Every structure is written in C-alpha cells, then in structure tokens.
C-alpha positions in Angstrom: 8.1 25.9 -3.9 11.8 25.8 -3.4 14.2 24.6 -6.1 17.0 22.1 -5.6 19.9 21.8 -8.0 22.4 19.0 -7.8 25.7 19.4 -9.6 28.2 16.7 -10.4 25.8 13.8 -9.6 27.6 10.5 -10.4 26.2 8.8 -13.5 25.3 5.6 -11.7 23.3 7.5 -9.1 21.5 9.4 -11.9 20.8 6.2 -13.7 19.5 4.5 -10.5 17.3 7.5 -9.8 15.9 7.4 -13.3 15.1 3.7 -13.2 13.5 4.1 -9.8 11.4 7.0 -11.0 10.3 5.1 -14.1 9.4 2.0 -12.1 7.2 4.2 -9.8 5.7 6.2 -12.7 7.2 9.4 -11.3 9.3 12.2 -12.8 12.9 12.6 -11.6 11.9 15.6 -9.5 9.0 13.7 -7.9 11.2 10.6 -7.2 13.9 12.8 -5.6 11.4 14.6 -3.4 9.8 11.2 -2.4 13.1 9.7 -1.4 14.2 12.8 0.5 10.8 12.8 2.3 11.1 9.1 3.2 14.6 9.6 4.4 13.8 12.6 6.6 10.8 10.8 8.1 13.0 7.9 8.9 11.0 5.5 6.8 10.9 2.2 8.8 10.7 0.1 5.6 13.5 2.0 3.9 13.3 3.8 0.6 12.4 0.8 -1.4 10.3 -1.2 1.0 13.0 -3.7 1.9 14.3 -2.1 5.0 17.4 -0.8 3.4 18.2 2.9 3.9 20.0 3.3 0.6 18.4 0.9 -1.9 20.3 -1.1 -4.4 18.2 0.2 -7.3 19.6 -2.1 -9.9 18.7 -5.2 -7.9 15.0 -4.8 -7.7 13.7 -2.2 -10.2 11.1 -3.8 -12.5 11.2 -7.2 -10.9 8.7 -9.1 -8.7 10.0 -8.8 -5.1 9.3 -12.5 -4.6 11.6 -13.4 -7.5 14.4 -11.1 -6.1 14.0 -12.7 -2.6 14.2 -16.2 -4.1 17.3 -15.3 -6.1 18.9 -13.9 -2.9 18.1 -17.0 -1.0 19.5 -19.3 -3.6 22.7 -17.1 -3.7 23.0 -17.4 0.1 22.5 -21.1 -0.1 25.2 -21.5 -2.8 27.7 -19.5 -0.7 26.9 -21.5 2.4 27.5 -24.7 0.5 30.8 -23.4 -0.8 31.9 -22.3 2.7 31.0 -25.8 4.1 33.4 -27.4 1.6 36.3 -25.9 3.4 39.7 -25.2 2.0 41.0 -27.1 -1.1 44.1 -29.2 -0.5 46.2 -28.9 -3.6 48.7 -31.7 -4.0 52.3 -30.8 -4.1 53.6 -30.4 -7.6 50.2 -29.6 -9.0 50.3 -26.8 -11.7 49.4 -23.3 -10.6 46.3 -21.6 -11.9 48.6 -19.5 -14.1 50.2 -22.6 -15.6 46.8 -24.2 -16.2 45.5 -21.1 -18.0 48.6 -20.8 -20.1 48.5 -24.4 -21.1 44.8 -24.0 -22.1 45.6 -20.9 -24.2 48.5 -22.6 -25.8 46.4 -25.6 -26.7 44.1 -23.4 -28.9 
C-alpha cells in the first residue's frame, strides 16, 4: 500500500477529522482514505450523507441527524422572522448603542 503524509494540516481540520473518525469508529487513516474515496467517486450524498461536499464536522458529529435538521429549521425560521420585521426606525435623539452600553457599565 502507498503512504500519504500530510504536513502543516490546520488544527481545526485535524480536530474535525479526528471527531469524524471517532464517530464512525475508524482510525484517522481509515477515515482519511474513506473521505478521499468518496470524494474521488463523486459521492452524490456528500461525505457526511447530507449532500455537502465538504462537511461541517462540528455541526453533526455525534448528534441525531433529525435533531440537527430540526435545529437548522428553527434557525431558518428565526432569521426569516427577523428579516420580516424590516429595519428599525430609531427616533432622533435616541442614544447610540455605544452610549447605552457605557451608561449600563457606569451604572454597575
């Protein structure tokens, strides 16, 4: 078998790879080979089964996919509600955010 050595791998990628390997009960070498194989085969479901080419490891590892999907849907709903509110009209003379924070800090 051939050997692959990766130098200067960013820590976050290494951590993500480690978490993915652990969640799949694989070694780092097995997980790396698996991901490369899926990528080269053009895996239609993506590397993590969600359709994403490059998975967001920290978002799903160790969690029930239904729970993750529910959380994403709630997040989308919250952002849609915020967008529907439109811009906030601040009355003239109203203190700026900086002034409000300063007043709050000074009150302590």
